[in-house]
C-alpha positions in Angstrom: -33.8 -119.6 178.3 -30.6 -119.7 176.4 -31.0 -119.8 172.2 -29.7 -122.8 171.1 -27.8 -121.3 168.2 -24.1 -121.0 168.0 -21.9 -118.1 167.0 -21.5 -119.0 163.4 -19.3 -116.5 160.8 -19.7 -116.3 157.3 -19.0 -119.2 155.5 -20.0 -120.8 152.6 -22.6 -123.4 152.9 -22.4 -126.7 151.3 -25.7 -126.7 148.9 -25.0 -130.2 147.9 -25.2 -132.1 151.1 -27.6 -131.9 154.2 -30.9 -131.9 152.2 -33.8 -134.1 153.4 -37.7 -134.4 153.1 -39.1 -133.1 156.4 -41.7 -135.4 157.9 -45.0 -135.3 156.2 -43.8 -133.4 153.1 -44.2 -134.6 149.8 -41.1 -135.8 147.5 -39.6 -132.9 145.8 -39.7 -130.4 148.9 -36.6 -130.8 150.7 -35.0 -128.7 153.8 -31.3 -127.9 155.0 -31.6 -126.9 158.8 -28.5 -124.1 158.9 -28.9 -123.4 162.5 -30.4 -124.5 165.8 -33.3 -126.7 166.5 -36.8 -126.9 167.6 -38.2 -129.2 169.9 -42.1 -129.3 169.1 -42.6 -131.6 171.8 -41.0 -129.4 174.8 -42.3 -126.3 172.6 -38.8 -124.5 172.8 -36.0 -123.5 170.6 -35.1 -122.0 167.7 -34.0 -123.3 163.9 -33.4 -121.6 160.7 -33.8 -123.6 157.4 -33.5 -123.4 153.8 -36.8 -125.5 152.2 -36.8 -125.7 148.4 -39.5 -126.8 146.0 -38.8 -128.9 142.8 -40.9 -127.5 139.8 -44.3 -128.6 140.0 -44.5 -130.1 143.6 -47.6 -129.0 145.7 -49.0 -129.6 149.0 -52.5 -130.8 149.6 -53.4 -129.3 153.1 -52.9 -126.3 155.0 -50.2 -126.4 157.4 -50.3 -125.2 161.1 -48.1 -125.4 164.0 -47.5 -123.9 167.6 -44.7 -122.0 167.0 -43.9 -118.8 165.1 -42.5 -118.4 161.8 -41.0 -116.3 159.3 -40.4 -116.7 155.4 -39.0 -115.2 152.8 -38.8 -116.1 149.4 -35.1 -115.9 148.3 -35.9 -117.2 144.6 -38.0 -118.9 141.9 -42.1 -118.7 142.5 -44.5 -120.0 145.3 -48.3 -120.0 145.0 -49.9 -119.8 148.2 -53.4 -121.2 148.8 -53.8 -123.5 146.2 -56.3 -126.4 146.6 -55.5 -130.2 146.9 -54.9 -130.5 143.3 -52.5 -128.0 143.0 -54.8 -125.2 141.0 -55.5 -121.4 142.3 -54.1 -119.5 144.8 -52.2 -116.1 144.7 -48.6 -116.1 143.2 -45.5 -114.6 144.9 -42.3 -113.6 143.2 -38.8 -113.4 145.3 -38.4 -110.2 147.9 -41.7 -111.6 149.5 -42.2 -112.3 153.3 -44.6 -113.8 155.7 -44.7 -113.6 159.6 -47.1 -116.5 161.2 -48.3 -116.6 164.8 -48.9 -119.8 166.6 -51.8 -121.4 165.1 -52.1 -119.6 161.7 -53.3 -121.9 159.3 -51.4 -121.4 155.9 -51.0 -123.4 152.5 -51.7 -125.4 150.6 -48.2 -124.2 148.3 -46.9 -124.7 145.1 -44.0 -123.9 143.0 -44.6 -123.9 139.1 -40.8 -123.5 138.6 -39.3 -124.3 141.6 -38.1 -121.9 144.4 -35.9 -121.7 147.7 -37.4 -120.1 150.8 -35.3 -119.4 153.9 -37.2 -119.7 157.2 -37.1 -118.7 160.8 -39.0 -121.0 163.2 -38.8 -120.3 167.2 -41.3 -120.3 170.5 -41.8 -117.5 172.7 -39.7 -117.3 175.4 -40.6 -118.8 178.9 
């Protein structure tokens, strides 16, 4: 199966445009797709995105999906495993990484001061 990404040499990303709230995410969490596309209905594809949290934003329930996810915390703070009120959990600083297989429950998440993540999502080749 061909990968749905294109050859794209180093270039400056326009960080002021292209941000959107992913479906089901709270206001204050935004993604910017920087490469590829993920077709969840057909269970194929790969994408790379930036995900940012505004200060104080949190999710209220764990996430689970049927694709692989690799996450690297670029900047800010991220708390993993908080409750539905954004309390508790384990805090992480920049330069931390997670790799999650399909079906792995993860979260909820909170950022006290805001953060930026880079995420790579993909399905196993058929």
